[in-house]
C-alpha positions in Angstrom: -0.1 0.1 0.1 2.8 2.4 0.9 4.3 2.0 -2.8 0.9 2.6 -4.3 0.5 5.8 -2.3 3.7 7.0 -3.2 3.3 6.4 -6.7 -0.2 7.5 -7.4 -0.5 10.2 -4.8 2.7 11.6 -3.2 4.7 11.4 -6.5 1.9 13.4 -8.5 1.6 16.0 -5.7 5.2 16.4 -5.5 5.7 16.9 -9.2 2.8 19.3 -9.3 4.4 21.4 -6.5 7.8 21.3 -8.2 6.1 22.2 -11.4 4.3 25.0 -9.8 7.5 26.5 -8.2 9.6 26.3 -11.3 6.6 27.8 -13.3 6.4 30.7 -10.9 10.0 31.3 -11.4 9.9 31.4 -15.1 6.8 33.8 -14.7 8.8 36.1 -12.5 12.0 36.1 -14.7 10.0 36.4 -17.8 7.8 39.4 -16.3 4.8 37.5 -17.6 1.9 37.7 -15.2 -0.5 36.0 -17.6 1.3 32.8 -17.1 -0.4 32.4 -13.9 -3.2 30.7 -15.8 -3.7 27.1 -17.4 0.0 26.8 -18.7 1.8 27.6 -15.4 2.1 24.0 -14.3 2.9 22.6 -17.8 5.5 25.2 -18.3 7.0 24.3 -14.8 6.8 20.6 -15.8 8.8 21.4 -19.0 11.2 23.0 -16.7 11.5 19.8 -14.7 12.4 18.0 -17.9 15.0 20.6 -19.0 16.8 20.6 -15.6 16.9 16.9 -15.6 18.2 16.6 -19.1 21.0 18.9 -18.3 22.2 17.5 -14.9 22.0 13.8 -16.2 24.5 14.7 -19.1 27.5 14.1 -16.8 28.4 11.5 -14.0 29.4 14.2 -11.6 26.0 16.0 -11.8 23.5 13.1 -12.5 22.8 12.3 -8.7 22.1 16.2 -8.2 19.1 16.1 -10.4 16.4 15.8 -7.9 18.1 18.4 -5.5 18.5 20.8 -8.6 14.8 20.4 -9.4 13.9 21.2 -5.8 16.3 24.1 -5.5 14.8 25.9 -8.6 11.3 25.1 -7.5 11.8 26.5 -4.0 13.3 29.5 -5.7 10.2 30.2 -7.6 7.9 29.5 -4.4 10.0 32.0 -2.5 10.0 34.8 -5.1 6.4 34.5 -5.7 5.3 34.0 -2.1 3.2 37.0 -2.2 1.2 35.9 -5.3 1.0 32.3 -4.2 -2.1 32.5 -2.2 -4.1 34.2 -5.1 -2.6 31.6 -7.6 -3.4 28.5 -5.7 -6.7 29.5 -4.2 -9.3 27.1 -5.4 -11.4 28.9 -8.0 -14.2 28.1 -10.4 -11.9 28.7 -13.4 -10.0 25.7 -12.5 -12.7 23.3 -13.0 -12.8 22.9 -17.0 -9.0 23.0 -17.4 -8.8 20.6 -14.8 -11.1 18.3 -16.4 -9.1 18.6 -19.7 -6.2 17.3 -17.7 -7.9 14.8 -15.7 -9.5 13.0 -18.7 -6.3 11.7 -20.4 -4.4 11.5 -17.2 -7.1 9.4 -15.8 -7.2 7.2 -18.7 -3.6 6.2 -18.4 -3.7 5.9 -14.8 -6.9 3.9 -14.6 -5.7 0.3 -15.7 -3.1 0.3 -13.0 -5.0 2.3 -10.2 -8.0 0.0 -10.4 -5.9 -3.1 -9.5 -5.1 -1.4 -6.2 -1.4 -1.9 -6.7 1.5 0.2 -8.2 2.7 -0.9 -11.5 2.7 -0.4 -15.0 0.9 -1.6 -18.3 2.4 -3.3 -21.5 4.4 -6.0 -19.6 5.4 -8.7 -22.1 4.3 -6.7 -25.1 7.6 -4.9 -25.7 10.8 -5.2 -23.9 11.6 -1.6 -24.3 9.9 -0.6 -21.1 12.5 -2.5 -19.2 15.1 -1.0 -21.4 13.8 2.4 -20.7 13.9 1.8 -16.8 17.5 0.5 -17.1 18.5 3.8 -19.1 16.6 5.9 -16.6 18.4 4.4 -13.7 21.8 4.8 -15.4 21.4 8.3 -16.4 20.2 9.3 -13.0 23.2 7.8 -11.2 26.0 7.9 -13.8 24.9 10.4 -16.5 25.3 9.5 -20.1 28.8 8.0 -19.8 28.9 4.8 -22.1 30.1 1.7 -20.0 33.4 0.4 -20.8 32.9 -2.9 -18.9 29.9 -4.8 -19.8 29.4 -7.4 -16.9 25.5 -7.5 -16.7 22.5 -7.4 -18.8 21.7 -4.0 -17.4 25.0 -2.7 -18.6 24.4 -4.3 -21.9 21.4 -2.4 -22.5 22.9 0.9 -21.1 25.7 0.4 -23.6 23.5 0.2 -26.5 21.3 3.1 -25.5 24.1 5.5 -24.7 26.3 4.8 -27.5 23.6 5.8 -30.0 22.5 8.8 -28.2 19.1 7.9 -27.1 16.9 10.6 -26.2 16.4 10.8 -22.4 14.4 14.0 -21.3 11.5 12.2 -20.1 13.6 9.4 -18.6 15.9 11.9 -16.8 12.8 13.5 -15.3 11.5 10.1 -14.2 14.7 9.4 -12.5 15.1 12.8 -11.0 11.5 13.0 -9.6 11.2 9.4 -8.4 14.6 9.7 -6.7 13.3 12.4 -4.3 10.9 9.8 -2.7 13.6 7.0 -2.9 10.9 5.3 -5.2 12.2 3.0 -7.9 11.3 4.3 -11.4 9.3 1.1 -12.1 6.7 2.4 -9.8 6.6 5.9 -11.1 6.7 5.1 -14.7 2.9 5.0 -15.3 2.3 8.1 -13.1 4.8 10.2 -15.0 2.9 8.9 -18.3 -0.2 10.2 -16.8 1.4 13.6 -16.0 2.4 14.0 -19.7 -1.0 13.3 -20.7 -2.3 15.9 -18.3 0.1 18.4 -20.0 -1.2 17.5 -23.4 -4.8 17.9 -22.3 -4.2 21.5 -20.9 -2.2 22.5 -24.0 -5.0 21.4 -26.3 -7.5 23.2 -23.9 -5.6 26.5 -24.5 -5.1 25.8 -28.3 -8.9 25.3 -28.7 -9.8 28.5 -27.0 -10.7 30.4 -30.2 -12.4 27.5 -31.9 -14.6 26.4 -28.9 -15.8 29.1 -26.7 -17.7 27.0 -24.4 -15.3 26.0 -21.5 -17.2 22.7 -20.7 -17.3 21.8 -24.3 -13.5 22.7 -24.8 -12.5 20.7 -21.8 -14.1 17.5 -23.1 -12.8 18.2 -26.5 -9.3 18.7 -25.3 -9.5 15.8 -22.9 -10.6 13.4 -25.5 -8.3 14.7 -28.2 -5.5 14.0 -25.8 -6.0 10.4 -26.0 -6.8 9.2 -29.6 -6.6 5.5 -29.6 -3.2 4.9 -31.4 -1.5 7.2 -28.9 -3.3 5.7 -26.0 -2.5 2.4 -26.9 1.1 3.2 -27.6 1.5 4.9 -24.2 -0.1 1.9 -22.3 2.6 -0.1 -24.2 5.3 2.0 -22.7 5.5 4.8 -25.3 7.0 7.6 -22.9 9.0 9.5 -25.5 5.8 9.8 -27.9 3.4 11.0 -25.3 5.9 13.4 -23.8 6.9 14.7 -27.3 3.4 15.5 -28.6 2.6 17.0 -25.1 5.8 19.3 -25.3 4.9 20.1 -29.0 1.4 21.2 -28.2 2.7 23.3 -25.1 5.1 25.0 -27.5 2.2 25.8 -29.8 0.0 27.1 -27.0 2.6 29.4 -25.5 3.7 30.8 -28.9 -0.1 31.7 -29.7 -0.8 33.0 -26.4 2.4 35.0 -26.2 3.2 35.7 -29.9 6.8 36.7 -30.3 6.0 39.8 -32.4 3.6 41.0 -29.4 5.7 40.5 -26.3 9.2 41.5 -25.1 12.0 39.1 -25.7 12.3 38.1 -22.0 8.6 37.0 -22.1 9.6 34.3 -24.6 11.3 32.4 -21.9 8.8 30.0 -21.2 8.4 29.1 -24.8 12.1 28.5 -25.0 11.9 26.1 -22.1 9.1 24.3 -23.7 11.2 24.1 -27.0 14.1 22.7 -25.1 11.8 20.2 -23.3 10.4 19.0 -26.8 13.9 18.4 -28.0 15.0 16.8 -24.9 12.3 14.1 -24.9 12.5 13.4 -28.8 15.8 14.7 -29.8 16.0 14.8 -33.7 12.7 13.1 -34.2 10.8 16.3 -33.1 12.4 18.5 -35.7 9.9 17.9 -38.5 7.0 18.9 -36.4 8.7 21.5 -34.3 10.3 23.0 -37.4 7.2 23.2 -39.4 5.3 24.6 -36.5 7.8 27.4 -35.7 8.4 28.2 -39.7 4.6 28.6 -40.0 4.2 30.9 -36.9 7.0 32.9 -38.0 5.7 33.3 -41.5 2.4 34.4 -40.2 4.1 36.9 -37.8 6.3 38.4 -40.8 3.3 38.4 -43.0 0.7 40.1 -40.6 2.9 42.4 -38.6 4.1 45.8 -40.0 7.4 46.0 -38.1 9.0 42.8 -39.6 12.7 43.6 -38.4 11.5 43.8 -34.8 9.3 40.6 -35.4 12.3 38.8 -36.8 14.5 39.9 -33.9 11.7 38.7 -31.3 12.0 35.2 -33.0 15.7 35.4 -33.0 15.7 36.2 -29.4 13.4 33.0 -28.9 16.1 31.0 -30.7 19.0 32.6 -28.6 17.3 31.7 -25.3 16.4 28.3 -26.6 19.9 27.5 -27.7 21.8 27.1 -24.3 18.9 25.1 -23.1 19.1 22.7 -26.0 22.8 22.1 -25.5 22.2 18.6 -24.1 20.1 17.7 -27.1 22.8 18.7 -29.3 25.5 16.7 -27.7 23.1 13.6 -27.8 22.0 14.3 -31.4 25.6 13.8 -32.7 25.4 10.2 -31.8 22.0 9.9 -32.9 22.0 11.5 -36.1 23.3 8.5 -38.2 20.1 6.6 -37.3 17.6 9.5 -37.2 18.7 10.7 -40.7 17.9 7.3 -42.2 14.3 7.5 -40.9 14.9 5.6 -37.9 14.8 1.8 -37.4 13.7 0.1 -40.6 12.1 -2.8 -38.9 8.6 -3.4 -37.4 9.6 -3.5 -33.8 7.1 -5.3 -31.8 4.5 -4.8 -34.6 2.7 -8.0 -36.2 2.3 -6.1 -39.2 2.5 -2.5 -40.5 -0.3 -0.1 -39.3 -2.2 1.9 -41.8 -1.7 5.6 -41.8 -5.5 6.1 -41.4 -4.7 5.3 -37.6 -3.4 9.0 -37.4 -7.0 10.2 -37.7 -7.9 8.9 -34.2 -10.4 6.0 -34.3 -8.6 2.6 -34.2 -11.0 0.0 -32.7 -8.9 -3.0 -31.8 -7.7 -4.6 -28.5 -4.0 -4.5 -29.4 -2.7 -2.0 -32.1 0.3 -4.3 -32.8 -2.0 -6.5 -35.0 -3.6 -5.6 -38.4 -7.0 -4.2 -37.9 -8.2 -6.3 -40.7 -9.1 -9.7 -39.1 -8.2 -8.7 -35.6 -10.3 -5.6 -35.0 -13.4 -3.8 -36.1 -12.3 -2.6 -39.4 -15.8 -1.7 -41.0 -16.7 0.5 -38.2 -13.2 1.9 -37.6 -13.0 3.2 -41.2 -16.5 4.5 -41.2 -15.6 6.4 -38.0 -12.3 7.7 -39.6 -14.4 9.0 -42.4 -16.7 11.0 -40.1 -13.9 12.2 -38.0 -11.8 13.3 -41.2 -15.0 15.1 -42.3 -15.2 17.2 -39.2 -11.5 17.7 -39.0 -11.8 19.2 -42.5 -14.4 21.4 -41.4 -12.5 22.4 -38.4 -9.5 23.2 -40.5 -11.5 25.4 -42.8 -13.0 27.2 -39.8 -9.6 27.8 -38.3 -8.5 29.2 -41.6 -11.7 31.3 -41.8 -11.2 32.7 -38.2 -7.5 32.9 -38.7 -6.9 30.7 -35.6 -3.3 30.7 -36.0 -2.3 28.1 -33.3 -4.6 25.2 -34.4 -4.2 26.1 -38.0 -0.2 26.0 -37.8 -0.1 22.9 -35.7 -2.6 21.2 -38.2 -1.0 22.1 -41.4 2.7 21.8 -40.1 1.8 18.4 -38.6 0.5 17.2 -41.8 3.5 18.1 -43.7 5.8 16.7 -40.9 3.7 13.6 -40.9 4.0 13.1 -44.8 7.7 13.9 -44.5 8.5 11.3 -41.9 6.1 8.5 -43.1 7.7 8.7 -46.5 11.1 7.9 -45.2 10.6 5.8 -42.1 9.7 2.2 -41.6 6.7 0.7 -39.9 8.0 1.4 -36.4 8.8 4.8 -37.2 5.5 5.3 -38.7 3.8 4.4 -35.5 5.5 7.2 -33.8 4.5 9.6 -36.5 0.9 8.4 -36.3 1.0 9.0 -32.3 2.2 12.7 -32.7 -0.4 13.4 -35.4 -3.5 12.0 -34.1 -4.2 14.4 -31.2 -4.1 17.4 -33.8 -6.4 15.6 -36.1 -8.9 15.0 -33.2 -8.6 18.6 -32.0 -9.5 19.9 -35.5 -12.4 17.5 -35.5 -13.8 18.8 -32.4 -13.3 22.4 -33.8 -15.5 21.1 -36.8 -18.3 19.8 -34.7 -18.5 22.9 -32.6 -18.8 25.0 -35.8 -22.1 23.3 -36.4 -23.7 25.2 -33.5 -25.8 27.5 -35.6 -29.6 27.6 -35.9 -32.3 25.4 -34.4 -30.8 22.3 -36.0 -27.3 23.1 -34.7 -28.4 23.1 -31.1 -28.7 19.2 -31.2 -26.5 18.4 -34.3 -23.4 19.9 -32.8 -23.5 18.0 -29.4 -24.4 14.7 -31.3 -21.5 15.2 -33.7 -19.2 15.8 -30.8 -20.4 12.7 -29.0 -19.8 10.6 -32.1 -16.3 12.1 -32.5 -15.7 11.4 -28.9 -16.9 7.9 -28.8 -14.9 7.0 -32.0 -11.7 7.0 -29.8 -13.3 6.1 -26.4 -14.7 2.8 -27.8 -11.3 1.8 -28.9 -9.5 3.0 -25.8 -12.0 1.0 -23.9 -11.1 -2.1 -25.8 -7.3 -1.2 -25.3 -7.9 -0.8 -21.6 -9.8 -4.1 -21.4 -7.1 -6.0 -23.1 -3.9 -4.4 -21.8 -1.3 -6.3 -20.0 -0.4 -5.5 -16.4 2.8 -5.9 -14.6 2.6 -8.4 -11.9 3.2 -6.3 -8.7 3.9 -9.1 -6.1 6.5 -10.6 -8.4 8.0 -7.3 -9.3 8.1 -6.4 -5.7 9.8 -9.7 -4.8 12.4 -9.1 -7.5 13.1 -5.5 -6.0 13.6 -6.9 -2.6 16.0 -9.7 -4.0 17.8 -7.2 -5.9 18.5 -5.0 -2.8 19.2 -8.0 -0.5 21.9 -9.7 -2.9 23.4 -6.5 -4.3 27.1 -6.8 -4.7 27.1 -10.6 -4.3 27.0 -11.2 -8.0 27.7 -11.9 -10.8 24.5 -13.7 -11.3 22.1 -15.7 -13.8 18.5 -15.4 -14.4 17.0 -18.5 -16.1 14.0 -16.8 -17.6 13.3 -14.2 -20.3 12.3 -11.2 -18.4 13.6 -7.6 -19.2 12.4 -6.4 -15.7 14.3 -9.1 -13.8 17.4 -7.9 -15.7 16.6 -4.3 -14.4 15.4 -5.1 -10.8 18.3 -7.4 -10.2 20.9 -4.9 -11.6 22.9 -4.6 -8.5 23.6 -8.3 -8.6 25.2 -8.0 -12.0 22.7 -10.5 -13.4 22.9 -12.0 -16.9 19.6 -12.7 -18.5 18.2 -14.0 -21.7 16.8 -10.8 -23.1 20.1 -8.7 -23.3 22.9 -11.1 -22.2 26.3 -9.3 -21.5 28.5 -9.4 -24.4 26.0 -11.7 -26.2 27.0 -14.5 -23.7 24.3 -16.7 -22.3 26.1 -20.1 -22.9 24.1 -23.1 -23.2 25.0 -26.9 -22.9 24.6 -29.7 -25.5 21.2 -30.7 -24.2 19.6 -27.2 -24.5 16.8 -26.6 -26.8 17.5 -24.7 -30.1 16.4 -21.1 -30.6 14.9 -18.6 -28.4 13.4 -20.0 -25.2 11.6 -18.1 -22.6 12.7 -20.4 -19.9 16.0 -22.3 -19.5 16.2 -25.2 -17.3 19.4 -25.2 -15.1 20.5 -28.3 -16.9 20.5 -26.3 -20.2 23.0 -23.9 -19.0 26.8 -24.7 -19.8 28.2 -25.8 -16.6 31.5 -23.9 -17.0 29.7 -20.7 -17.7 27.3 -21.1 -14.9 30.2 -21.7 -12.6 31.7 -18.2 -13.5 28.7 -16.8 -11.5 28.1 -16.9 -7.8 24.3 -16.6 -7.8 21.5 -18.2 -9.8 17.9 -16.9 -9.9 15.4 -19.4 -11.0 11.7 -18.6 -11.6 9.9 -21.5 -9.5 8.9 -24.2 -11.5 7.7 -27.7 -10.4 9.2 -29.3 -13.4 12.7 -27.6 -13.4 15.8 -29.4 -12.6 17.9 -28.7 -9.5 21.1 -26.9 -10.3 24.2 -28.8 -9.9 25.4 -30.1 -6.4 27.9 -27.2 -5.7 25.0 -24.9 -5.6 23.0 -24.6 -2.5 19.5 -23.1 -2.0 20.0 -19.6 -0.3 16.4 -18.5 -0.3 13.0 -19.6 -1.6 10.2 -16.9 -2.1 6.7 -17.2 -3.8 8.1 -16.6 -7.1 11.9 -17.4 -7.1 14.6 -19.7 -5.8 18.0 -18.0 -5.2 20.9 -20.5 -5.4 24.4 -19.7 -4.2 27.5 -21.4 -5.6 29.4 -23.1 -2.7 33.1 -22.4 -2.4 34.9 -25.4 -1.4 32.2 -27.8 -2.3 33.2 -31.1 -4.1 34.2 -30.6 -7.7 31.8 -31.6 -10.4 33.9 -33.4 -12.9 30.7 -34.4 -15.2 27.1 -33.6 -15.0 24.6 -36.0 -16.6 21.2 -34.4 -17.0 18.1 -36.7 -16.9 14.3 -36.2 -17.3 13.0 -38.3 -14.4 11.5 -40.8 -16.8 11.7 -44.5 -16.3 14.1 -46.4 -18.5 16.4 -43.7 -19.3 19.2 -45.0 -17.3 20.1 -47.5 -19.9 23.2 -49.8 -20.0 25.1 -47.5 -22.4 24.3 -44.6 -20.2 25.6 -46.3 -17.0 28.7 -47.4 -18.9 29.4 -43.7 -19.8 29.0 -42.8 -16.0 31.3 -45.6 -14.9 33.9 -44.6 -17.5 33.8 -41.0 -16.0 34.3 -42.3 -12.5 37.3 -44.6 -13.5 38.9 -41.7 -15.3 38.2 -39.3 -12.3 40.3 -41.5 -10.0 39.9 -43.4 -6.8 38.6 -40.5 -4.9 35.5 -39.9 -7.2 32.1 -40.2 -5.7 28.6 -40.3 -7.2 25.9 -37.7 -6.7 22.5 -37.8 -8.0 19.3 -35.6 -7.5 16.0 -37.2 -7.0 13.2 -35.9 -9.4 10.2 -34.4 -7.8 7.1 -36.6 -8.2 5.2 -34.2 -10.0 2.0 -35.2 -11.8 1.1 -33.0 -14.7 -2.1 -32.8 -16.7 -1.8 -31.7 -20.4 -4.9 -31.6 -22.6 -5.1 -33.8 -25.6 -5.4 -32.2 -28.9 -9.0 -30.8 -29.7 -9.9 -31.3 -25.9 -10.6 -27.7 -25.0 -13.4 -25.3 -24.9 -14.7 -24.0 -28.2 -13.4 -20.5 -27.7 -10.0 -21.6 -26.8 -7.3 -22.0 -29.6 -5.0 -24.7 -28.8 -1.3 -24.4 -29.5 0.5 -27.4 -28.5 0.1 -27.9 -24.5 -1.2 -24.4 -24.2 -4.6 -22.5 -24.8 -5.2 -19.1 -26.1 -8.4 -18.3 -24.4 -10.6 -16.1 -26.6 -13.6 -16.1 -24.3 -14.9 -17.9 -21.2 -14.6 -21.7 -20.9 -13.9 -24.7 -18.6 -11.1 -27.2 -19.2 -11.8 -30.6 -17.0 -9.7 -33.5 -16.5 -8.7 -36.4 -14.2 -5.2 -37.0 -12.5 -4.0 -39.9 -10.7 -1.8 -39.1 -7.7 0.8 -41.8 -6.2 0.5 -40.9 -2.6 -1.3 -38.9 0.0 0.2 -35.6 0.4 -0.3 -31.9 0.7 0.0 -30.8 -3.1 0.8 -27.5 -4.4 -1.0 -26.8 -7.6 0.8 -24.9 -10.5 -0.7 -23.6 -13.8 1.4 -22.6 -16.5 0.5 -19.6 -18.4 -0.2 -15.8 -18.2 -3.3 -14.6 -16.8 -5.4 -11.4 -17.1 -9.0 -12.3 -16.3 -9.1 -14.5 -13.5 -8.6 -18.2 -13.8 -9.8 -20.4 -11.1 -8.8 -24.2 -10.4 -11.2 -26.5 -8.8 -10.3 -30.0 -7.5 -13.0 -32.5 -6.4 -15.5 -29.7 -6.2 -13.3 -27.5 -4.0 -11.9 -24.3 -5.3 -8.1 -24.3 -4.7 -7.4 -20.7 -5.8 -7.4 -18.4 -8.7 -4.9 -16.3 -10.7 -5.6 -12.6 -12.0 -3.2 -10.1 -13.3 -0.3 -12.5 -13.2 1.3 -12.0 -16.6 4.4 -13.9 -17.6 6.2 -14.8 -20.8 5.4 -18.4 -22.2 6.4 -21.4 -20.4 6.3 -20.1 -16.8 4.2 -21.4 -13.9 2.2 -19.8 -11.2 1.4 -21.1 -7.9 -2.5 -21.6 -7.7 -2.9 -22.8 -4.1 -2.2 -25.9 -1.6 -4.6 -28.7 -1.0 -4.6 -32.1 0.9 -5.2 -35.0 -1.5 -5.2 -38.7 -1.2 -3.7 -41.1 -3.5 -5.7 -42.1 -6.5 -7.9 -40.4 -9.1 -9.0 -36.7 -8.8 -11.1 -34.6 -10.8 -10.3 -30.9 -11.6 -11.7 -28.1 -13.7 -9.7 -24.9 -14.9 -12.5 -22.2 -15.2 -12.1 -18.8 -17.0 -15.3 -17.0 -16.4 -17.0 -14.1 -18.2 -15.5 -10.6 -18.7 -15.9 -7.6 -16.4 -15.1 -3.8 -16.5 -11.7 -4.4 -14.8 -8.6 -3.6 -16.8 -6.5 -6.3 -18.4 -9.4 -8.8 -18.4 -10.1 -9.1 -22.2 -9.7 -12.0 -24.5 -6.6 -13.2 -26.4 -5.8 -11.5 -29.8 -4.3 -13.9 -32.3 -1.7 -15.9 -30.5 0.1 -13.1 -28.5 0.6 -15.5 -25.5 0.4 -13.0 -22.9 -3.2 -12.0 -21.6 -4.8 -15.3 -21.5 -2.4 -18.1 -22.0 -3.5 -21.2 -20.3 -1.1 -24.2 -20.1 -0.6 -27.6 -18.2 -1.8 -28.0 -14.6 0.9 -29.5 -12.2 0.5 -31.3 -8.9 3.6 -31.1 -6.8 4.0 -33.0 -3.5 5.8 -31.6 -0.5 9.4 -30.7 -1.3 12.3 -33.0 0.1 16.0 -33.1 0.0 16.9 -34.1 -3.6 20.6 -34.6 -3.6 22.1 -38.1 -2.5 25.8 -38.9 -2.3 27.2 -42.5 -2.7 30.5 -44.2 -3.3 31.4 -44.9 -6.9 31.2 -48.5 -6.3 27.4 -48.3 -5.8 26.8 -46.9 -9.2 25.1 -50.3 -10.3 22.5 -50.1 -7.4 21.7 -46.4 -8.6 21.3 -47.6 -12.2 19.0 -50.4 -11.4 16.9 -48.4 -9.0 13.3 -47.4 -10.1 13.8 -43.9 -8.4 13.2 -41.1 -10.9 16.4 -39.0 -11.2 16.8 -35.4 -12.2 20.6 -35.8 -12.9 23.6 -37.7 -11.9 27.2 -36.2 -11.3 30.9 -37.5 -10.9 32.3 -35.7 -8.0 35.8 -35.1 -6.6 36.1 -34.0 -3.0 37.9 -30.5 -2.6 41.4 -30.6 -1.4 41.6 -31.7 2.3 37.7 -32.0 2.6 36.0 -35.4 3.6 34.0 -37.2 1.2 30.5 -35.7 0.6 27.7 -36.8 2.4 
């Protein structure tokens, strides 16, 4: 609960106060009393980004980021202390701007907040979120220095991101603000996304001021325009840069419209310069087409409509001169990023299953998961009809802004369209997605301006609200589907990893046996090597390892010599997993992980023979091979073996599942409610732990002999990983069970599976595991024959040599 309160209550309030202080300081320095309005907090938040981006450039100043933000904010609160009561006093004027901010921020926050836990969305959809967190931690503690020694997956990721000049303004702000509360950025990531969404909503509220005179109407329009489905879905899948970029871009437009350079003194352009610097910090060269077109159009309008052109040009030059020192960090980073950015960005599809149509940039996109093509996986007919409707109103809105000479919305719309065409002509599908995300809020804002223009005459009184409702629902329906089908980070497991990372910090190097980018991040201080980004590409496997990418590596699959280079082994608990070699001892067992420590002075493992626990596998030829190894090892050699756990596992036969569950091997992709029933035969009475393999959004319950053992909800995992359902006392003999997935609900992350994405509703085999017992046995070499003839199921056998001066193993 404390982590939840810190992330969703204390952190947003803290950032709001810091933004207020920095905004007040900018207001005083710029001599701009009008800034006390809607844009005060957004400008202050842009200041947080700029300060963070500056201090995280260098290792010596990185850890001063939080104190620097606080110092600047305190200075603003002090210099404006006399004006502060009037500024912060609750007023009716706050209501509608507050709604414009709350609608998009609440949409981002809701999927996590409604679980009652801290956390984030998009887990398992894309590994980039884990990479962003690694990058955040590194620049917040060591700046942008490129690691020279790569000894962990954490540093492998950091090396890749720092060496190419990855944009880091939003990540720097994340690290700087969360560090003030000693809150790991993993718990602050989603709240910061919500704050960027609020900035976007407020900026659009200002930009729609001339087009929509009604404050309530404008608040709804801005709040919905700030969450077009493609941007909303991308944000819930970790798109922090894209959401921050469009928020900063809208803020720049709002400031340059409300305080036109040709109409103010040069110092009054300081807030706009800060917003420009923030936009550059969060998106670097990627923002140039949009920001460049916006500024070029506004400059052109100013020069064309103002009589004193030299003075106007001087004011714009002053804006550039003020922004220049603020964007120095961006320039430094851009020297590394330029080779990638000038080629249109990454040419691949990223985590997309197929390229996304450019029509997504309009706003409506009715599908559970934007990564899949809307044809076949979404509601394409309804979507394209709604796109046509929204486009019609956006065209009307654009015509109205031109007729009324609404410079801000007009420049943002026309400039955004040109930038969109420029970028999508050069970028690959992954880069196109970013362009769609930056364009869609502007299209939606223009559409709302168009619906408001219908408010004329008797017919317009009902036509305009109806049209506005249609435009709003065109994205809210898609957003509801995204909300319902999004994956959620498993809070309890992440909290477990965070605790383990702190407890075993400095005891590495370590190995993690599962594919999990967040484990690589949360265990970073143990110098863990994981499957996602192994350090130096080294994640060495033995001869029995399965080929290709596997999301789980059994300890027996790891190359023993490579494993012995490490001191710790983190194993995701799995009833079917092998015990690590005998020179490893269990240091700790949690609900989710076993922590193994390599024992100094343990008997030397000469040879390790993996087995599967199946009868008849200890053949004569196998035992001869073991005997030969014992003989070659010498007279001091001993034999060790691990007893395989007597786990009973049920795997459904082909075509044996509910009609709405698509079967893929031993797993089911649940596309609706259903019940899978079966029977197991247990060898002995015991208290059994039930494990279910899969990834669970909507609750999945397990019932044995009519008694409910437990249920799993919001426990997402990569394929091949097990979750504990519960414990139950069972007798020997046959037992019936049922795996039940019920109907849907309004809760987040409880939708049905899309295609075979294997994350939200994957249901695999059910395992019955008896009480654990000591698995490793030691015996003299002469008793090999007895071990080979035994019917005991074995996990592995080993040839050992006692350490120098040590007694034989027992």
